Each structure stands twice: as structure tokens, then as C-alpha cells.
C-alpha positions as CSV (number, residue, x, y, z in Angstrom):
1,X,106.5,83.3,-34.8
2,X,105.9,81.0,-37.4
3,X,107.0,82.4,-41.1
4,X,105.6,79.9,-43.8
5,X,107.9,80.7,-46.2
6,X,110.1,78.6,-43.5
7,X,107.8,76.1,-43.6
8,X,110.6,73.3,-45.2
9,X,112.3,74.1,-41.6
10,X,109.5,73.3,-39.6
11,X,109.5,69.4,-37.5
12,X,105.1,69.6,-36.3
13,X,103.8,67.1,-34.0
14,X,100.5,66.7,-33.7
15,X,98.9,65.3,-30.8
16,X,95.7,63.9,-31.5
17,X,92.4,62.6,-29.2
18,X,89.0,62.3,-29.6
19,X,88.5,65.7,-27.7
20,X,90.9,67.4,-29.0
21,X,94.4,67.8,-29.9
22,X,98.2,69.6,-29.5
23,X,99.8,71.1,-32.1
24,X,103.5,71.8,-31.6
25,X,105.6,73.7,-34.2
26,X,109.5,73.0,-34.2
27,X,112.4,75.1,-36.0
28,X,115.1,72.8,-36.7
29,X,117.5,75.2,-37.2
30,X,117.1,77.3,-34.2
31,X,116.2,74.0,-32.2
32,X,113.7,75.7,-30.2
33,X,109.7,74.7,-30.2
34,X,108.0,78.3,-31.6
35,X,104.8,77.6,-31.5
36,X,102.4,75.4,-29.2
37,X,98.4,75.3,-29.6
38,X,96.3,73.1,-27.5
39,X,92.6,72.6,-28.7
40,X,89.7,70.5,-26.9
41,X,86.0,69.9,-27.5
42,X,83.2,70.5,-25.2
43,X,82.9,66.7,-25.2
44,X,84.0,63.4,-26.6
45,X,84.3,64.5,-30.7
46,X,84.4,62.2,-33.9
47,X,87.4,62.3,-35.9
48,X,86.0,64.3,-38.3
49,X,85.5,67.1,-36.5
50,X,89.3,67.4,-35.0
51,X,90.4,67.0,-38.4
52,X,88.6,69.6,-39.7
53,X,89.6,71.5,-36.8
54,X,92.9,70.5,-37.2
55,X,92.8,71.7,-41.2
56,X,91.8,75.1,-40.1
57,X,94.8,75.7,-37.6
58,X,96.9,74.9,-40.5
59,X,95.4,77.6,-43.1
60,X,95.6,80.0,-40.2
61,X,99.1,79.2,-39.5
62,X,99.8,79.7,-43.4
63,X,101.0,76.0,-43.7
64,X,98.1,74.2,-45.3
65,X,99.8,72.5,-48.1
66,X,103.5,73.9,-47.4
67,X,106.4,71.2,-47.5
68,X,107.5,70.7,-44.2
69,X,110.7,69.3,-42.7
70,X,108.7,66.4,-41.0
71,X,104.7,65.7,-39.3
72,X,104.2,63.4,-37.0
73,X,100.8,62.4,-36.0
74,X,100.3,60.8,-32.3
75,X,97.4,59.0,-32.2
76,X,95.5,59.1,-28.1
77,X,92.6,56.9,-28.8
78,X,92.2,53.3,-26.2
79,X,93.0,51.1,-29.1
80,X,96.5,49.8,-28.1
81,X,98.6,47.0,-26.4
82,X,102.0,46.4,-25.4
83,X,103.1,43.1,-26.5
84,X,106.6,41.7,-25.9
85,X,108.5,41.5,-28.7
86,X,109.7,38.0,-28.3
87,X,106.1,36.9,-28.4
88,X,105.1,39.4,-31.0
89,X,103.8,38.3,-34.7
90,X,102.8,40.8,-37.2
91,X,100.1,38.2,-38.4
92,X,98.7,38.5,-34.9
93,X,97.8,42.3,-34.7
94,X,94.3,42.4,-34.6
95,X,94.2,39.2,-32.4
96,X,96.1,40.9,-29.7
97,X,93.9,44.2,-29.7
98,X,90.7,41.8,-30.0
99,X,92.1,40.5,-26.3
100,X,91.9,43.6,-24.8
101,X,89.6,45.9,-27.0
102,X,86.1,46.3,-29.0
103,X,87.5,47.7,-32.3
104,X,85.9,49.7,-34.7
105,X,83.8,48.4,-37.7
106,X,86.8,49.4,-40.1
107,X,89.5,49.8,-38.8
108,X,93.8,50.5,-39.5
109,X,96.2,48.2,-37.7
110,X,99.7,49.8,-36.9
111,X,102.7,48.6,-34.7
112,X,105.9,50.4,-33.3
113,X,108.5,48.0,-32.0
114,X,109.9,50.3,-29.1
115,X,113.7,48.6,-28.4
116,X,114.3,50.6,-25.1
117,X,111.3,48.1,-23.5
118,X,111.8,45.3,-25.7
119,X,108.2,45.3,-27.0
120,X,106.2,46.5,-29.9
121,X,103.2,48.3,-29.2
122,X,99.9,47.3,-31.7
123,X,97.5,50.1,-32.0
124,X,94.8,50.3,-34.6
125,X,92.4,53.6,-35.4
126,X,89.4,54.3,-37.4
127,X,90.0,53.9,-40.9
128,X,88.5,56.8,-42.1
129,X,90.4,58.8,-39.7
130,X,93.7,57.4,-41.0
131,X,92.6,57.6,-45.1
132,X,92.2,61.5,-44.4
133,X,95.1,62.2,-42.4
134,X,97.0,60.5,-45.5
135,X,95.0,62.4,-47.9
136,X,95.9,65.8,-46.5
137,X,99.2,65.0,-45.3
138,X,100.7,62.4,-47.1
139,X,104.3,62.7,-45.7
140,X,102.8,62.3,-42.1
141,X,103.8,59.8,-40.0
142,X,101.2,58.2,-37.9
143,X,102.3,56.4,-34.6
144,X,100.6,56.4,-31.0
145,X,101.5,58.7,-28.1
146,X,101.7,55.9,-25.6
147,X,104.8,54.4,-27.8
148,X,106.8,57.8,-27.4
149,X,106.2,58.6,-23.9
150,X,107.3,54.9,-23.1
151,X,110.1,56.0,-25.5
152,X,110.8,59.1,-23.3
153,X,110.0,57.6,-19.3
154,X,112.8,54.9,-20.3
155,X,115.4,57.6,-20.9
156,X,114.4,59.8,-17.7
157,X,117.5,59.7,-15.6
158,X,118.7,60.1,-12.9
159,X,116.3,57.7,-11.3
160,X,116.0,58.8,-7.4
161,X,114.7,55.4,-6.8
162,X,114.9,51.6,-8.0
163,X,111.3,52.0,-9.0
164,X,109.8,54.9,-10.2
165,X,106.1,55.7,-11.0
166,X,105.0,58.1,-14.4
167,X,101.3,58.7,-14.8
168,X,100.6,60.4,-18.3
169,X,97.5,62.1,-17.6
170,X,94.0,62.5,-20.9
171,X,90.8,63.8,-20.4
172,X,89.4,60.6,-19.0
173,X,92.1,58.3,-18.8
174,X,96.0,57.7,-17.5
175,X,99.2,55.3,-18.5
176,X,101.0,54.2,-15.7
177,X,104.3,52.9,-16.2
178,X,106.5,51.3,-13.2
179,X,110.2,51.5,-14.4
180,X,112.5,49.5,-12.1
181,X,115.9,49.8,-12.8
182,X,115.4,51.2,-16.5
183,X,113.4,48.3,-17.1
184,X,109.2,48.3,-17.5
185,X,107.4,46.7,-14.5
186,X,104.4,47.6,-15.1
187,X,102.4,49.3,-17.9
188,X,98.5,49.7,-18.2
189,X,96.1,52.0,-18.9
190,X,92.8,53.3,-16.7
191,X,89.7,55.0,-17.6
192,X,88.1,57.1,-14.6
193,X,85.2,59.4,-14.4
194,X,86.3,61.6,-10.9
195,X,89.5,62.2,-9.2
196,X,88.3,59.6,-6.5
197,X,88.8,57.0,-9.5
198,X,91.6,58.4,-10.1
199,X,93.5,58.2,-6.9
200,X,91.7,54.7,-6.3
201,X,93.4,53.2,-9.4
202,X,96.7,54.7,-8.8
203,X,96.8,53.5,-5.4
204,X,95.5,49.7,-5.6
205,X,97.9,49.6,-8.3
206,X,101.2,50.6,-5.8
207,X,99.6,47.8,-3.7
208,X,98.9,45.5,-5.9
209,X,102.7,45.8,-6.6
210,X,104.1,45.5,-3.4
211,X,105.0,49.3,-3.5
212,X,102.3,50.9,-1.2
213,X,103.9,52.7,1.5
214,X,107.6,52.6,0.3
215,X,107.7,56.1,-0.9
216,X,108.4,55.5,-4.4
217,X,108.1,59.4,-6.7
218,X,105.1,59.2,-8.8
219,X,106.1,61.9,-12.3
220,X,102.9,63.2,-13.8
221,X,102.7,64.3,-17.2
222,X,99.7,65.5,-19.4
223,X,96.9,67.3,-18.7
224,X,97.1,67.6,-15.1
225,X,98.9,70.7,-13.2
226,X,99.7,71.3,-10.0
227,X,96.6,72.7,-9.0
228,X,94.4,70.3,-9.9
229,X,91.9,68.0,-8.1
230,X,93.9,64.7,-8.8
231,X,97.0,66.2,-7.7
232,X,95.6,67.8,-4.4
233,X,93.8,64.3,-3.6
234,X,96.9,62.3,-4.6
235,X,99.1,64.2,-2.5
236,X,97.2,63.1,0.6
237,X,98.9,59.8,0.0
238,X,101.8,60.5,-2.5
239,X,104.2,62.4,-0.8
240,X,107.0,62.5,-3.5
241,X,105.0,63.9,-6.7
242,X,107.2,65.5,-9.5
243,X,106.3,67.1,-12.8
244,X,108.1,66.7,-15.8
245,X,110.7,69.8,-16.9
246,X,112.6,70.3,-20.5
247,X,115.6,68.3,-20.7
248,X,117.5,71.0,-22.7
249,X,117.9,69.1,-26.0
250,X,115.0,71.1,-27.5
251,X,114.6,74.8,-26.4
252,X,110.9,76.8,-26.1
253,X,110.1,80.3,-27.2
254,X,109.9,82.6,-24.5
255,X,106.4,83.7,-25.6
256,X,105.4,80.3,-24.5
257,X,106.2,79.7,-20.9
258,X,103.1,79.9,-20.1
259,X,102.0,76.7,-21.2
260,X,102.6,74.4,-18.5
261,X,105.7,71.9,-19.7
262,X,104.1,68.6,-18.9
263,X,100.9,69.3,-21.1
264,X,103.0,69.5,-24.2
265,X,106.0,66.7,-22.9
266,X,105.0,63.8,-25.2
267,X,105.1,66.2,-28.4
268,X,108.2,67.4,-27.3
269,X,110.1,64.2,-26.5
270,X,109.0,63.2,-30.0
271,X,110.5,67.1,-31.7
272,X,113.2,66.3,-29.3
273,X,114.2,63.4,-31.8
274,X,114.5,65.5,-35.0
275,X,116.4,68.2,-33.4
């Protein structure tokens, strides 16, 4: 249970998307996740709606304006691209993004090195959203959820096979990474509207990468469960479906065990670095 008087012991990670957020509180001394809250709108909202809901969440938990041990925003939006570190030039960040995306009219640019991937994640978010975060939470660190996710899956071991597939599911898109002997072989994001779209993009990519019929493990994280229509369809074609499990580096309060771990896998991995 959250105690506002102990706020300086709390690491908070917020995985923030256009249609909701995942709010996770970690108690540093106990090395335990003590609170998880999932908030989703019925349809895509603007950034202001989500930030207003976040402010209300801080008020409700008695943490608004309180000093914290750390606060991290993991942005989950489509404006990101992975650049090999040997090719990265900070002055060209906008060019990398514009090659793949139509950027908002006013946006803030960020980048984060991912040493284990030998790459740099370049990402953007609406300028007004970045300004609002910095105004309300000036101490916050802003990064992209895909950066944290890639760092996490690259540390996953032992590997079942030389090549493993990792899939992180968002509400209308998913990231797919193929990791071969601890190195990124493929990484991309796919938008989907139906379970059939999802299965097509996943299976087509495996085929194009020469992995069809090789029975590689596919590890799922994000907004997906073993009862979802997506998984039931994928099970027809993929034998080794896996879901992320806690690695023990951070404990989870017993009262929160009803929330599927894969839902907050990325915040969990972010908090494991704070423990």
C-alpha cells in the first residue's frame, strides 16, 4: 500500500500511450512493486487527456507534488526508429524519423543509446506533451518503451534456441524482434486491426527471415493473454508460445498477482534497474 509520507522511497514508472497508461510504483527499500494501475480509454485520446488522467492518479494516491526517488516516462507512440550506432549522427535525428514517419507539426526529439543492441533509439513526441510533463514533473526521465523492451529481451537467458522471437503487443500495433545468439537480427513495428492481420505480419516475417517451420520460441509481452484471440490463432501455426515471467530481481506484492505479468513487463524491467 502506498504511503505518501514515504514518497522518497518510491521509484515510479509510467508506460504512457495514446490510449492509456500503466502506472507502477516500486518501493526501493523493500525492492517490491507495491502498486499497479492500468488505465485505458475506449478509443485513441489526445495526449492532454492521458496526462490529465495521470495527474488525477497522482492526486488519488497522495503523491502529487511529492518528492520521489525516481520518475520515468516510457513513451509508447509510433514515432521511433532504431539506428545502428556506427551510422548515428545526432544532427540527423529528424532525417532518420522522417524517412519512416510523418511527424506531428510541433514535436520534441529524443535519442537513447542501447549499448547491448549496438544501436541508438531515436524518437519523438508532441512538443506540448513533452512540455506538460516537464512542467508538472520536472524531475522525470523520458524515454521510449521500445528502448527498454529491447534492452530487456537482449538480457533474457537462457535462450531456448539460437534464434528467439519476441513480440510486444500494444492496442493496435506490435513490436517484433528476432534475437540470434544474443544479437538483434530483425526489429520492426507493425500496425494491425484484426487478429488475422497480426498473425499474417508475424508469420510472414518469420518466413521472410527463413525461419518458417523451424519451430522457434515466440515470447509475448504487453497487452495480450493466453486466452486472447490473437494467441488462439497463433497457436495454430506456432508450437512454442511463451509469456514473460518475473526474473526475481524485483518482488511483486501478493495483492497484485492478479495482473498478468506480461502486461507490465516493460515497467518491471525498467524498475529492476532502479532496485
